[in-house]
C-alpha positions as CSV (number, residue, x, y, z in Angstrom):
1,X,-0.1,-0.2,0.1
2,X,2.4,2.8,-0.9
3,X,-0.3,5.6,-0.6
4,X,-0.7,4.7,3.1
5,X,2.9,5.1,4.0
6,X,3.9,8.7,3.4
7,X,0.9,9.7,4.0
8,X,1.4,8.6,7.7
9,X,4.0,11.9,8.0
10,X,0.9,14.0,6.7
11,X,-1.4,15.4,9.2
12,X,-4.9,13.9,10.4
13,X,-6.7,16.6,8.7
14,X,-5.0,16.3,5.1
15,X,-5.1,12.7,5.7
16,X,-8.7,12.8,5.9
17,X,-9.6,15.4,3.1
18,X,-8.0,13.2,0.8
19,X,-10.9,10.5,1.0
20,X,-12.9,9.6,-1.7
21,X,-16.4,9.2,-1.1
22,X,-17.2,5.3,-0.7
23,X,-19.4,2.9,1.5
24,X,-16.1,3.2,4.1
25,X,-17.5,7.2,4.6
26,X,-21.0,6.8,3.4
27,X,-22.0,4.2,6.3
28,X,-20.4,6.6,9.2
29,X,-23.1,9.3,7.5
30,X,-26.0,7.1,7.3
31,X,-25.4,5.7,10.8
32,X,-25.3,9.8,12.4
33,X,-28.3,10.5,10.1
34,X,-30.2,7.3,11.2
35,X,-29.6,8.7,14.7
36,X,-31.0,12.0,14.1
37,X,-34.2,10.5,12.5
38,X,-34.7,7.7,15.3
39,X,-34.3,10.3,18.0
40,X,-37.0,13.5,16.7
41,X,-39.0,10.6,15.8
42,X,-39.6,10.1,20.0
43,X,-40.3,14.4,19.9
44,X,-43.3,15.6,20.5
45,X,-44.8,12.1,21.2
46,X,-47.1,13.7,24.1
47,X,-48.8,16.0,21.0
48,X,-49.7,13.0,19.0
49,X,-50.9,11.3,21.8
50,X,-52.8,13.6,24.3
51,X,-55.6,14.5,21.4
52,X,-56.7,10.6,20.8
53,X,-55.4,9.3,24.4
54,X,-54.7,11.3,27.1
55,X,-57.4,13.9,26.2
56,X,-60.3,11.5,25.8
57,X,-59.7,10.0,29.2
58,X,-59.2,13.4,31.0
59,X,-56.1,11.7,32.2
60,X,-55.1,15.7,32.7
61,X,-55.8,18.6,31.4
62,X,-54.9,21.4,28.9
63,X,-53.3,23.6,30.9
64,X,-50.8,21.3,32.4
65,X,-50.4,19.2,28.1
66,X,-49.1,22.9,27.3
67,X,-46.5,22.5,30.2
68,X,-45.5,19.1,29.4
69,X,-44.9,20.3,25.6
70,X,-42.8,22.9,26.7
71,X,-40.6,20.3,28.8
72,X,-40.5,18.0,26.1
73,X,-40.3,19.9,23.3
74,X,-37.9,22.9,24.3
75,X,-36.6,23.1,27.9
76,X,-35.3,19.1,27.8
77,X,-34.0,19.4,24.1
78,X,-32.0,23.1,25.2
79,X,-31.1,21.6,28.4
80,X,-29.8,18.1,26.7
81,X,-27.9,20.2,24.1
82,X,-25.9,21.9,26.5
83,X,-24.8,19.4,28.5
84,X,-24.1,16.6,25.9
85,X,-22.2,19.0,23.8
86,X,-19.5,19.9,26.7
87,X,-19.7,15.9,27.4
88,X,-18.8,15.7,23.2
89,X,-16.1,18.0,23.8
90,X,-14.4,16.9,26.9
91,X,-15.2,13.0,26.8
92,X,-15.6,12.2,22.9
93,X,-18.2,12.2,20.3
94,X,-18.8,8.2,20.6
95,X,-19.6,8.0,24.1
96,X,-21.5,10.9,24.6
97,X,-23.7,10.0,21.0
98,X,-23.8,6.2,22.9
99,X,-24.9,8.1,26.3
100,X,-27.3,10.6,24.3
101,X,-28.9,8.1,22.5
102,X,-29.2,5.7,25.5
103,X,-31.0,8.8,27.4
104,X,-33.0,9.5,24.9
105,X,-34.7,5.9,24.6
106,X,-34.4,4.6,28.3
107,X,-36.0,8.7,29.3
108,X,-38.9,8.0,26.6
109,X,-40.0,4.2,27.3
110,X,-41.8,4.9,30.8
111,X,-44.4,7.1,28.8
112,X,-45.6,3.9,26.9
113,X,-47.3,2.7,30.3
114,X,-48.0,6.1,32.2
115,X,-50.7,8.2,32.3
116,X,-49.9,10.4,35.6
117,X,-48.7,13.9,34.4
118,X,-45.7,14.4,36.5
119,X,-44.1,10.8,35.3
120,X,-44.6,11.8,31.7
121,X,-42.9,14.8,32.4
122,X,-40.1,13.6,34.1
123,X,-39.9,10.5,31.0
124,X,-40.2,12.9,28.1
125,X,-38.2,15.8,29.5
126,X,-35.3,13.1,29.8
127,X,-36.0,11.4,26.8
128,X,-35.9,15.1,25.2
129,X,-32.6,15.6,26.9
130,X,-31.1,12.8,24.8
131,X,-32.7,14.2,21.9
132,X,-30.3,17.1,22.5
133,X,-27.2,15.2,23.1
134,X,-28.1,12.9,20.1
135,X,-28.9,16.7,18.0
136,X,-25.1,18.5,19.2
137,X,-23.3,15.6,18.4
138,X,-24.4,13.7,15.3
139,X,-24.1,16.6,12.9
140,X,-20.3,17.3,14.7
141,X,-19.1,13.9,13.9
142,X,-19.8,14.2,10.4
143,X,-18.2,17.2,9.9
144,X,-15.2,16.1,11.7
145,X,-14.7,12.8,9.2
146,X,-16.5,14.5,5.8
147,X,-13.6,15.3,3.4
148,X,-14.0,19.4,3.0
149,X,-14.0,18.9,-1.0
150,X,-16.9,16.5,-0.6
151,X,-18.7,17.6,2.6
152,X,-21.9,19.3,1.2
153,X,-22.8,16.0,-1.1
154,X,-22.0,13.7,1.7
155,X,-24.1,15.6,4.5
156,X,-27.2,16.4,2.4
157,X,-27.5,13.5,0.7
158,X,-27.3,11.2,4.1
159,X,-29.2,14.0,5.6
160,X,-32.0,12.9,3.2
161,X,-32.1,9.4,4.0
162,X,-32.9,10.7,8.0
163,X,-35.5,13.0,7.0
164,X,-37.3,9.9,4.6
165,X,-36.3,7.5,8.1
166,X,-38.1,9.6,10.1
167,X,-41.0,10.5,7.7
168,X,-41.9,6.6,8.0
169,X,-41.3,6.0,11.5
170,X,-44.2,8.5,12.4
171,X,-46.5,8.1,10.1
172,X,-46.7,4.6,9.2
173,X,-46.3,3.5,12.7
174,X,-49.2,5.8,13.5
175,X,-51.5,4.7,10.7
176,X,-50.7,1.4,12.1
177,X,-51.0,1.6,15.7
178,X,-52.5,4.9,16.5
179,X,-54.8,5.5,18.9
180,X,-55.6,1.7,20.0
181,X,-52.0,0.5,20.4
182,X,-50.6,3.8,21.6
183,X,-48.4,1.8,23.9
184,X,-47.1,-0.1,21.2
185,X,-46.3,2.9,19.3
186,X,-44.4,4.5,21.7
187,X,-42.5,1.7,23.3
188,X,-41.5,1.5,19.5
189,X,-40.2,4.8,19.0
190,X,-38.3,4.7,22.2
191,X,-36.5,1.5,21.1
192,X,-35.3,3.2,17.9
193,X,-32.0,5.0,19.9
194,X,-31.9,2.4,22.1
195,X,-31.9,-0.9,20.2
196,X,-31.3,0.0,16.8
197,X,-28.7,3.3,17.7
198,X,-26.9,2.9,20.3
199,X,-25.5,-1.1,19.1
200,X,-25.3,1.0,15.4
201,X,-22.7,3.6,16.6
202,X,-20.9,1.0,19.5
203,X,-20.6,-1.4,16.3
204,X,-19.9,1.0,13.0
205,X,-18.6,4.5,14.3
206,X,-14.9,4.8,15.6
207,X,-13.8,8.1,17.9
208,X,-13.7,11.3,15.6
209,X,-10.1,11.0,14.6
210,X,-9.9,14.9,14.8
211,X,-11.1,14.8,18.6
212,X,-8.3,12.4,19.0
213,X,-5.6,14.7,17.8
214,X,-7.0,17.5,19.9
215,X,-6.9,15.8,22.9
216,X,-3.1,14.2,22.3
217,X,-4.0,10.9,21.7
218,X,-2.1,10.8,18.0
219,X,-1.3,7.3,17.8
220,X,-5.1,6.2,18.5
221,X,-6.1,9.3,15.7
222,X,-3.6,7.7,13.5
223,X,-5.1,4.1,13.6
224,X,-8.3,5.4,12.8
225,X,-7.5,7.3,9.8
226,X,-4.8,4.0,8.8
227,X,-8.2,1.9,8.8
228,X,-10.3,4.5,6.8
229,X,-7.4,4.8,4.6
230,X,-7.1,1.1,4.0
231,X,-10.3,0.2,3.7
232,X,-10.7,3.0,1.0
233,X,-7.7,2.2,-0.8
234,X,-9.6,-1.6,-1.3
235,X,-12.6,0.3,-2.8
236,X,-11.5,3.0,-4.7
237,X,-7.8,2.0,-5.3
238,X,-4.6,4.4,-4.1
239,X,-5.4,7.7,-2.6
240,X,-4.0,10.8,-4.0
241,X,-1.2,12.2,-1.9
242,X,-2.1,14.6,0.3
243,X,-2.7,18.3,0.2
244,X,0.9,19.9,0.4
245,X,0.5,23.1,2.6
246,X,1.0,24.0,5.8
247,X,-1.8,22.8,8.4
248,X,-3.5,25.5,10.4
249,X,-2.9,25.5,13.7
250,X,-5.8,25.7,16.3
251,X,-4.9,27.3,19.8
252,X,-6.4,25.3,22.5
253,X,-10.5,26.4,22.9
254,X,-12.5,27.0,26.2
255,X,-16.1,27.1,26.3
256,X,-15.3,30.9,27.5
257,X,-14.1,31.6,23.8
258,X,-17.6,30.6,22.2
259,X,-18.1,34.2,23.7
260,X,-14.9,35.9,23.2
261,X,-13.6,38.6,20.4
262,X,-13.3,35.9,17.8
263,X,-15.8,33.3,17.8
264,X,-18.7,35.8,19.8
265,X,-20.1,36.9,16.3
266,X,-20.6,33.4,15.0
267,X,-22.2,32.4,18.0
268,X,-24.8,35.3,18.0
269,X,-25.6,34.5,14.3
270,X,-25.9,30.9,14.1
271,X,-28.6,30.6,17.0
272,X,-31.4,32.1,14.9
273,X,-33.7,29.0,14.5
274,X,-37.0,28.3,12.2
275,X,-37.2,24.8,13.2
276,X,-40.7,24.8,14.1
277,X,-41.9,26.6,11.2
278,X,-41.2,24.0,8.3
279,X,-43.2,21.5,9.6
280,X,-45.5,19.1,7.1
281,X,-46.8,15.5,6.9
282,X,-45.6,12.2,5.3
283,X,-45.9,13.1,1.6
284,X,-44.5,16.8,2.0
285,X,-41.3,15.5,3.9
286,X,-40.5,12.9,1.7
287,X,-41.1,14.5,-1.5
288,X,-40.2,18.0,-0.4
289,X,-37.4,17.1,2.6
290,X,-35.7,14.6,1.5
291,X,-35.9,15.2,-2.4
292,X,-34.4,19.0,-1.9
293,X,-31.6,17.8,0.0
294,X,-30.2,14.6,-2.4
295,X,-30.6,17.9,-4.9
296,X,-29.2,19.9,-3.3
297,X,-26.1,17.5,-2.4
298,X,-25.5,17.5,-6.0
299,X,-24.3,21.3,-6.1
300,X,-21.7,19.3,-3.2
301,X,-18.9,22.5,-2.5
302,X,-19.6,24.5,-5.9
303,X,-22.2,26.7,-3.6
304,X,-21.0,28.8,-0.8
305,X,-23.1,26.7,2.1
306,X,-24.6,30.3,3.3
307,X,-26.2,30.7,-0.7
308,X,-27.9,27.8,0.0
309,X,-29.4,28.3,3.4
310,X,-30.6,31.5,1.6
311,X,-32.2,29.5,-1.3
312,X,-34.2,27.2,1.2
313,X,-35.4,30.3,3.2
314,X,-37.0,32.1,-0.2
315,X,-38.2,28.4,-1.4
316,X,-39.9,28.1,2.3
317,X,-41.3,31.5,2.2
318,X,-42.9,30.5,-1.4
319,X,-44.3,28.1,0.1
320,X,-45.7,29.6,2.9
321,X,-46.9,32.7,0.8
322,X,-49.0,29.8,-1.1
323,X,-50.3,28.5,1.8
324,X,-51.7,31.4,2.8
325,X,-53.1,32.0,-0.8
326,X,-54.9,28.5,-0.7
327,X,-56.3,29.1,2.7
328,X,-57.7,32.6,2.2
329,X,-58.3,32.9,-1.4
330,X,-57.7,29.8,-3.3
331,X,-58.8,26.6,-2.0
332,X,-57.1,24.0,-3.8
333,X,-56.0,20.7,-2.7
334,X,-53.3,20.4,-5.4
335,X,-51.8,23.9,-4.9
336,X,-51.5,22.9,-0.8
337,X,-49.9,19.7,-1.5
338,X,-47.7,21.7,-3.7
339,X,-47.1,24.6,-1.2
340,X,-46.5,22.0,1.6
341,X,-43.6,20.2,-0.5
342,X,-42.1,23.9,-1.1
343,X,-42.5,24.4,2.5
344,X,-40.4,20.7,3.7
345,X,-37.6,21.2,0.9
346,X,-36.9,24.9,1.8
347,X,-37.1,24.5,5.9
348,X,-35.3,21.1,5.9
349,X,-32.5,22.9,3.4
350,X,-32.4,25.9,5.5
351,X,-32.0,23.3,8.3
352,X,-29.5,20.8,7.6
353,X,-26.9,23.6,6.2
354,X,-27.5,25.1,8.9
355,X,-26.3,22.7,11.2
356,X,-23.3,21.6,8.8
357,X,-22.8,25.6,8.7
358,X,-22.5,25.9,12.6
359,X,-20.4,22.3,13.0
360,X,-17.7,23.7,10.9
361,X,-17.7,27.3,12.0
362,X,-15.9,26.2,15.6
363,X,-12.6,24.6,16.0
364,X,-12.4,21.1,17.5
365,X,-11.7,22.0,21.1
366,X,-15.1,23.7,21.3
367,X,-17.0,22.4,18.2
368,X,-19.6,20.4,20.3
369,X,-20.5,23.5,22.4
370,X,-20.4,25.5,20.1
371,X,-23.1,23.6,18.1
372,X,-24.8,22.3,20.6
373,X,-24.8,26.0,22.5
374,X,-26.5,28.0,19.3
375,X,-28.5,25.3,18.0
376,X,-30.1,25.2,22.1
377,X,-30.2,28.6,21.6
378,X,-32.3,28.6,18.5
379,X,-34.7,26.2,20.8
380,X,-35.2,28.6,23.2
381,X,-36.0,31.2,20.4
382,X,-39.1,28.3,19.5
383,X,-39.9,28.1,22.9
384,X,-40.7,31.8,22.9
385,X,-42.1,32.4,18.9
386,X,-45.3,30.5,19.9
387,X,-46.5,32.9,22.1
388,X,-46.0,35.6,19.7
389,X,-47.6,33.7,16.8
390,X,-50.3,32.5,19.0
391,X,-51.5,36.0,19.5
392,X,-50.7,36.6,15.6
393,X,-52.9,34.1,14.6
394,X,-55.7,35.2,16.0
395,X,-55.6,38.9,16.3
396,X,-55.5,38.3,12.3
397,X,-57.6,35.3,12.0
398,X,-60.0,37.3,9.8
399,X,-57.7,38.4,7.6
400,X,-56.3,35.2,6.6
401,X,-53.8,34.6,9.3
402,X,-51.5,37.2,7.3
403,X,-49.6,38.1,10.3
404,X,-49.0,34.5,11.3
405,X,-47.4,33.9,7.8
406,X,-45.9,37.2,7.9
407,X,-44.4,36.5,11.2
408,X,-42.9,33.2,10.1
409,X,-41.7,34.3,6.7
410,X,-39.8,37.3,7.4
411,X,-38.3,37.5,11.0
412,X,-38.2,33.4,11.2
413,X,-36.6,32.7,7.6
414,X,-35.9,35.6,5.6
415,X,-33.8,38.1,7.8
416,X,-31.9,35.1,9.9
417,X,-30.6,34.0,6.4
418,X,-29.8,37.6,5.1
419,X,-28.0,38.5,8.1
420,X,-25.9,35.2,7.6
421,X,-25.1,35.6,3.8
422,X,-24.3,39.4,5.1
423,X,-21.6,38.8,8.2
424,X,-21.6,34.6,7.8
425,X,-18.2,33.4,7.3
426,X,-17.5,31.7,3.6
427,X,-16.7,28.0,4.2
428,X,-17.0,26.4,0.4
429,X,-14.2,23.4,-0.2
430,X,-12.0,24.7,2.7
431,X,-10.6,22.3,5.3
432,X,-12.2,22.2,8.7
433,X,-9.2,23.7,10.2
434,X,-9.1,26.6,8.0
435,X,-13.0,27.4,7.8
436,X,-12.8,27.4,11.8
437,X,-9.7,30.0,11.9
438,X,-11.3,32.5,9.8
């Protein structure tokens, strides 16, 4: 293997960046995105169960239900993102992902067998912490193993798989099991992170070589990269020589650096969130979300990522405007379906490129913390926004809910995307170390 031996003298980053996109890397990306789909399927379980089970049983009232939603879809996820992000940068991506997946599954499982409000709050709140932990870790891991020249193709193509998995799990299982067998429905969703994701991570994912290198474990980092190089050569032939050039040295970073002079602007800018905005059903999720990401994956790194984010915001805004028109003026089921597809395509294009953009924006030493904290800040925004949206929704009901749509389109989608295009860093095709050092 003549190409591997000389490469051992190159840096870990240079050796990773020369790897071709073969099953060697695709399997790592698909496992992380399967993780995204499996844990997000457990999100908002309370909203799917309450109208059909807990509400009709009078297990608890709507005020308690609202509090349960606050904990299980907001506070729990934020707490999990912050906590597990710290653990990921301190103890490694792989053990943190294992712990977060187990927390999600074990936390969610009791909700299948309980009607008591406080038991459900504790169960789904703990499960939500696991969701936050997986969110803060998976995209960081994928960013650290993806070659810089193929990052867009690798991330967005595998993310399309995650969306497809999510749509199938939540919709098809619900069709078959809800509401009569809701216990089986909840238990099956809880089993995903616990019985599928944990074994996949344990058997397939090595520790991130960049994390190992950052923490002085040079021999282990070299061993992981050697295995990836060996496997890649068996699949694609001799590897190209690493790109020559001086590796950017990243000084040791700490959590406090997130709000220091160098990274403060990124932390504030990347905290915007439109996650709660772009939600639709099975058809729109598969056709719109998955297809949109697959198409964007073909762009790979030829288009600047923040431009793709703006395109996603524009596409979703057009879809939302069409939703408004079909509701207020033109009652067409076909037009509504097209609108839902546009919203999903644009929304997921926006969301997943933001995930990748955020993970690339920070150095290895604080990559999980930076990603988890900015995404957590976005979830805080999604906890406040329903209060504003609810008031606008009611106040403009007579005008086709134009206040609701205007709020979602302008400050929810277009404004953060425009700010990112104007003030965000460029990332197209650059190495992870160079991007974080800009």
